N, C-alpha and C positions, 0 to 999 in steps of 0.2 A: 079498665085499661083498654080495652079495645076499641071504646068512642074517643079516647087519648091520642090512639095512634093514627086514627084515622082524622081526626082532627089536628094533629101534627101533620100526618102526609098531606092534608088538603092545604094546611099555609106551604108545607114546601112548596108544593104545584105552583101555588097563585105566588109566590117567591120567583120562582125559576119564569112564570110568564113576564113576571115584571122586569125581571133581571133581561131577557130576549129582547123586551119592547125599548126598554132602554139603550140597551145597546144597537137595535136597528136604527132609532132615532140617532145614536152618536155616529153610527155609519154614514146613515146616508146625507147628515148634517157636514163631515168631514167627506162626503163626496164633492158637496158644490163648493165647500170652501177650496177644493181641490182645484175645482173647475175653472173657478176665479182666479187662481193663481196661474190659470195657462192664458188667462186673459191679459192678466197685469204683465205676463212674462213679452205679448205680443207690443201691448200698450209700451213698455218700457222700448222693445225694439222701435218700435215708431216715434216716441219720444225722442232718439238718439238719433234717426232718418233728418228726420226735420232740421236741426241746423244746420248738418253740409248741406243740405239741399238749399237751406235760406243763404247760406255763404255761396254757394256755385251761382245761384242767381243773381246776388248783389252787383254782380259787376256788369251786366246783362238789362238791369232792371232799376237806372240811375231814376228813373223819374216814376217810380212805384214802389217809394220806399212805404207807404201808408199798407200797400199790401202785406210785403215782408213784414212790418212791423205787428199786422194784425195776426199772422201766423204765428209769430213768437209768443205773440202776448197768450193767446188761445192756447199754445201746449204747455206755458206755464201753469195755466188755471187746470188745465186737464191730468194735466203732473199732481196737481196738487189735490183734484177732487181724486185721482185714482188712488195717491196715498192714503185718504179717507176712505175710500170702499176698500182697500186693501185691510184695514184696517179691521171691519165689519161688514164681510161681504154675506148679503142678502137684509140688509138694511135698509129699509125702504128710501130714509132719507139720501143715504151714501150713495145708492144706487141712481137715485133721479138725479142729485150733483152730480153724478159721473156722466150720465145719460145726456145732461144737458151741455156739461164743458164738450163730452167730447163731439157733439153735435154741433158746437160752437166750431172746433178744430177741424173738423171734417167739411165743415163751411168755407170755411179762412182758405183752407187746404184748393178747395174746389175754383174758390175764386182766383187765389195764385194759378193753378193749371191754367184757369182759363186766359190769363193775363199772359201766360207763356207761350200760349197759339199765336200771338204778335209778335213772338219774338223768334224767328227761324233759326239763328245761330245758335239761340239757345236751347233750342228743341233738338241741336244737332248736334249739341255738346256731347259729347261719349259718357263725362261723367253724371250729368243731369242725367241722361238718358237711365245710365247704371242705379242713380239714386232713387229714378221715378219708378222703374221696376219694382228695386225691392220694396219700397213703399206701396208699390199696389201688393205684391206678393204677401206683406205683411198685413194689410188692407183685409185681404183673403181671411188670412191666418185667424186675426181677428174675430170675424164673421163668424168661423167655424169655432171658437172657442167661445164666443157668446150663447151660440146655439147652445153648447153642451154643457154651459154654465146653466143656462135657462131650464134646460131637460133634466140636469139633477136637481135646481130648485125646484121642480114642478115635483118631482118624485118621492123627493123630503118632504113639499108639503101636504101630498096624497097620504103620505106613511102617516106624518103627523094628524091629520084629520079623521082618521078609521077610527071607529071604535074598536078596542079601548085603548088604542094609541094616543087618543087626542087625553084622556084622562091622565095617564101618564107624563107625555109633553105637558101638560097644564103644572101637574105635580112639580115637574123639574124645568120649567123655564122656557122650553125649547117651542122658541115664538115662529110664527110663518116667515120665512124668506122672501123677498121680492125679487122680482125679476129683473131684470137689465134689459128696458125696453129703447127703442128710438125715440128722439124726441124731435122729429120731423114734424115742420108745421102739416095742415092740411095740403097747402100749397104743393109742397115739395116730396108728397105723398102722390100725386098727380099722374098719371101715366105721360109721358110727353107727345105733344100732338106730331103726329109726320105728314107733312103735307109736299108732293110732288111737284 
């Protein structure tokens, strides 16, 4: 009778440990999903600002249609990839697709902003200045949200890989989450050369 009580006690203890590990994995997985939701909110704000920016610029940039079309096309592609990523944050393919699309959009916007430099009237336009400032602010918020997401993914992956959590994670299908990484080429990552 004593051995049966000890065996039941050990089983209950193991069950409690299993439940605790499972609950921690769920908590950390939900943290990174929430962190991605914050990125998604900022990306949607960014996507909403871009059409206003393009519309404001159209009147000034009659000869720069290609740049405006590239921004619009890149925006739609990024929105589509963001939708896929929002459905499964942490999925390797979804994160890679989003990072690539966001890189293309950032590049298209950068080229558009470079064109703006050639149009002093456009740069002086109050609506354009306001939109560009909002877009810069949103870009900063996206960067902070990405950092929070990557931190949450890292914490989840560390928890998932620790023993005995890795056994429970394998039993219940807690897969590795992927970071949202920049897709800049090696050329883009180089520090600019400043010459006087």
